[in-house]
C-alpha positions in Angstrom: -3.2 -111.8 2.0 -4.4 -112.3 5.4 -7.3 -114.4 4.0 -4.8 -116.7 2.1 -2.6 -117.2 5.0 -5.7 -118.3 7.1 -6.9 -120.5 4.3 -3.4 -122.2 4.0 -3.3 -122.9 7.8 -6.8 -124.3 8.1 -5.9 -126.8 5.4 -3.0 -128.3 7.5 -5.1 -131.2 8.7 -6.7 -132.9 5.5 -8.5 -129.9 4.3 -11.0 -129.7 7.1 -12.8 -126.5 7.6 -12.4 -124.4 10.8 -14.2 -125.4 13.8 -17.3 -123.1 14.4 -18.5 -121.8 17.7 -21.5 -124.2 17.7 -19.1 -127.3 17.4 -16.6 -126.4 20.0 -17.1 -127.2 23.7 -16.4 -124.9 26.3 -13.5 -127.3 27.4 -11.9 -126.9 24.2 -12.3 -123.3 23.7 -10.6 -122.8 27.3 -7.8 -125.3 26.3 -7.0 -123.1 23.4 -7.0 -120.1 25.3 -4.6 -121.7 28.0 -2.4 -123.0 25.4 -2.1 -119.7 23.5 -1.5 -117.8 26.7 1.3 -120.3 27.8 2.9 -120.4 24.5 3.1 -116.8 23.9 3.5 -115.4 27.3 5.0 -118.3 29.3 2.2 -118.0 31.8 -1.4 -119.3 32.1 -4.2 -116.8 31.9 -5.7 -115.6 35.0 -9.3 -116.6 35.8 -10.8 -113.4 34.5 -8.9 -113.6 31.3 -9.9 -117.2 30.8 -13.3 -116.3 31.1 -13.3 -113.2 29.1 -11.3 -114.6 26.3 -13.3 -117.9 26.0 -16.6 -115.8 25.9 -15.0 -113.6 23.0 -14.1 -116.7 21.0 -17.6 -118.4 21.6 -19.6 -115.1 20.6 -17.4 -114.7 17.5 -18.0 -118.1 16.3 -14.5 -119.3 17.0 -13.4 -118.5 13.5 -9.7 -118.3 12.5 -10.0 -114.4 12.5 -11.3 -114.5 15.9 -8.6 -116.8 17.1 -6.0 -114.6 15.3 -7.3 -111.5 17.2 -6.5 -113.1 20.4 -2.9 -114.3 19.0 -2.4 -110.8 18.0 -3.4 -109.2 21.1 -1.1 -111.7 23.1 1.8 -111.0 20.7 1.4 -107.4 21.3 2.0 -107.4 25.0 5.3 -107.3 26.7 5.5 -111.0 27.8 5.6 -112.4 24.0 8.6 -110.6 23.2 10.6 -111.3 26.2 9.6 -115.0 25.7 10.7 -115.0 22.2 14.1 -113.3 22.9 14.7 -115.6 25.9 14.3 -118.7 23.6 16.6 -117.0 21.1 19.2 -116.4 23.7 18.9 -120.0 25.2 19.6 -121.3 21.6 22.5 -119.1 20.5 24.2 -118.9 23.8 24.0 -122.5 24.7 21.6 -122.1 27.8 23.5 -118.8 29.0 21.6 -115.7 29.5 22.8 -112.4 27.8 24.0 -111.1 31.3 26.0 -114.3 32.2 27.6 -114.7 28.7 28.9 -111.1 28.6 29.9 -111.2 32.3 31.9 -114.4 31.7 33.6 -113.0 28.4 34.4 -109.3 30.1 35.9 -111.2 33.2 38.3 -113.2 31.0 39.4 -110.1 29.2 40.0 -108.4 32.4 42.5 -111.0 33.4 44.1 -111.4 30.0 44.5 -107.8 28.6 46.9 -105.8 30.5 45.2 -102.5 29.8 42.0 -103.9 31.4 43.5 -105.2 34.6 43.1 -102.0 36.4 39.3 -102.0 36.2 37.4 -102.3 39.3 33.8 -101.6 38.6 31.4 -104.4 39.8 30.1 -104.8 36.0 33.0 -106.6 34.5 32.2 -105.0 31.2 32.1 -101.6 32.5 35.7 -100.3 31.7 37.4 -97.8 29.5 39.7 -100.2 27.7 38.8 -100.7 24.1 37.9 -104.2 24.4 35.5 -104.0 27.2 34.1 -100.7 26.1 33.1 -102.7 22.9 31.7 -105.5 24.5 29.5 -103.4 27.1 28.1 -101.4 24.0 27.3 -104.8 22.2 25.6 -106.2 25.4 23.5 -103.0 26.0 22.3 -103.0 22.2 21.5 -106.6 22.5 19.4 -105.9 25.7 16.9 -103.8 23.9 16.0 -106.6 21.6 12.8 -107.5 23.2 11.6 -103.9 23.3 12.7 -103.3 19.7 10.7 -106.6 18.7 7.6 -104.9 20.5 8.5 -101.7 18.6 8.3 -103.3 15.2 11.7 -104.8 14.6 11.5 -108.0 12.6 12.5 -111.3 14.1 15.1 -111.6 11.3 16.7 -108.4 12.1 17.0 -109.4 15.9 18.5 -112.7 15.0 20.8 -111.1 12.6 22.0 -108.8 15.4 22.9 -111.9 17.6 24.7 -113.6 14.7 26.9 -110.5 14.4 27.7 -110.1 18.0 31.2 -111.0 19.4 29.5 -112.3 22.4 27.8 -115.0 20.1 30.9 -116.4 18.3 33.9 -115.5 20.7 33.7 -118.9 22.5 33.3 -120.9 19.2 36.9 -121.4 18.7 37.9 -122.3 15.1 36.3 -120.7 12.1 34.8 -124.3 11.3 33.1 -124.1 14.5 31.6 -120.7 14.0 30.4 -121.9 10.6 28.8 -124.9 12.2 27.1 -122.7 14.8 25.5 -120.4 12.2 24.0 -123.4 10.4 22.7 -125.0 13.7 21.5 -121.8 15.3 19.8 -120.1 12.4 19.2 -122.6 9.7 18.3 -125.4 11.8 20.5 -127.9 10.0 24.1 -129.2 10.0 26.6 -127.5 7.7 27.8 -129.7 5.1 31.5 -129.9 4.2 31.8 -127.7 1.2 29.6 -125.1 3.0 31.9 -125.3 6.1 35.1 -124.7 3.8 33.4 -121.7 2.2 32.1 -120.2 5.2 35.5 -120.7 6.8 37.2 -118.8 4.0 34.7 -115.9 4.6 35.5 -115.8 8.1 39.3 -115.6 7.5 38.6 -112.9 4.9 39.6 -112.4 1.2 42.7 -110.4 0.6 42.2 -106.8 -0.4 38.3 -107.3 0.1 38.3 -109.8 -2.5 35.8 -112.9 -2.6 36.8 -115.5 -0.2 34.2 -118.0 -0.5 31.0 -119.1 -2.4 27.7 -120.0 -0.5 24.3 -120.5 -1.8 25.6 -119.1 -5.1 26.7 -115.8 -3.6 30.2 -114.8 -3.0 31.6 -113.5 0.3 34.6 -111.6 1.5 34.3 -111.5 5.2 31.9 -112.6 8.2 29.5 -109.8 7.6 29.2 -111.0 4.0 28.7 -114.5 5.4 25.9 -113.4 7.6 24.2 -111.4 5.0 24.2 -114.4 2.6 22.7 -116.6 5.2 19.9 -114.4 6.3 19.0 -113.1 2.9 18.7 -116.5 1.3 15.5 -118.5 0.9 17.0 -121.3 2.9 17.0 -119.0 6.0 13.1 -118.3 5.4 12.4 -122.0 5.2 14.3 -122.5 8.4 12.0 -119.8 10.0 8.8 -121.7 8.7 10.2 -124.9 10.1 11.1 -123.5 13.3 7.7 -122.0 13.9 6.0 -125.3 12.9 8.2 -127.3 15.1 7.7 -124.9 18.2 4.0 -124.6 18.0 2.7 -127.8 16.2 5.6 -130.2 16.9 5.9 -131.2 13.3 7.5 -130.0 10.1 5.5 -128.1 7.7 4.5 -129.8 4.4 6.2 -128.8 1.1 3.1 -126.9 0.3 3.0 -125.2 3.8 6.6 -124.3 3.5 6.4 -122.9 0.0 3.2 -120.8 0.9 4.8 -119.3 4.0 8.1 -118.7 2.7 6.3 -116.7 0.1 4.3 -114.9 2.7 7.6 -114.0 4.5 9.2 -112.4 1.3 12.7 -111.7 0.6 13.0 -108.5 2.4 13.4 -108.4 6.2 11.4 -111.5 6.9 9.4 -111.5 10.3 8.2 -114.9 11.9 5.4 -113.2 13.6 3.1 -113.5 10.5 3.5 -117.3 10.5 3.0 -117.5 14.1 -0.2 -115.6 13.9 -1.5 -118.0 11.1 -0.3 -121.3 12.9 -1.8 -120.3 16.1 -5.2 -119.4 14.5 -5.2 -122.6 12.6 -7.8 -125.6 13.3 -4.8 -127.8 13.8 -3.6 -125.7 16.7 -7.0 -125.2 18.1 -7.7 -128.9 17.9 -4.4 -130.8 18.1 
């Protein structure tokens, strides 16, 4: 499977073969190392890292497998998971951080809910009243996302966690806006009219647990069903692939690339990390 993924990504620019070590200049090797470090850790490599990783690429022949090894090494470090979660939170919280979003929500509840007005802790969410206790628990669970990602939790599981959070949709207002936000944030496209209506119906909920709406050929009765339908559908996996290509190659995938990587992701617990590895190991990323 790894060989197939590498082959597909190395065909992203006209079927050219990967650049060999004897064809790549020191400048291009160093450029790749710097780019990979900045994209995956948010920081450039130190002098020793630049020299060492460039030498490793050169001695290994600068093959996709050698480049992938560097990418995997960087993704296994603390910084990549932190960067990925920060970018996710920036997207779903509209530029807010996790801490700021929950501080804002908890401060509002302290003012509006009689049972919460007596809370005096410096942390606005630190209160025994039910609404704030729930938000604090939710915030604390979300705060482990980066460490969970490093520990093997998939990117789709992390994204689903945010989609289900009250802190994500509490400021959305009308159910229609919540539906639009889910499509924009996790499917990378606007929701169409019929999709909004069916998602809205699920958010309101069906009487007695009966189906309330139909989306992507699946019935749903509540918001949890709506989130499951979105994250379990091939449309979500297509959005994951498109987001990786846009983030690291600044272009959409071709139909063949999209189909290949959607298949690689699989229907169960898809993880964008496998697509990121293949894209960053490709000839196109090395030689943009």
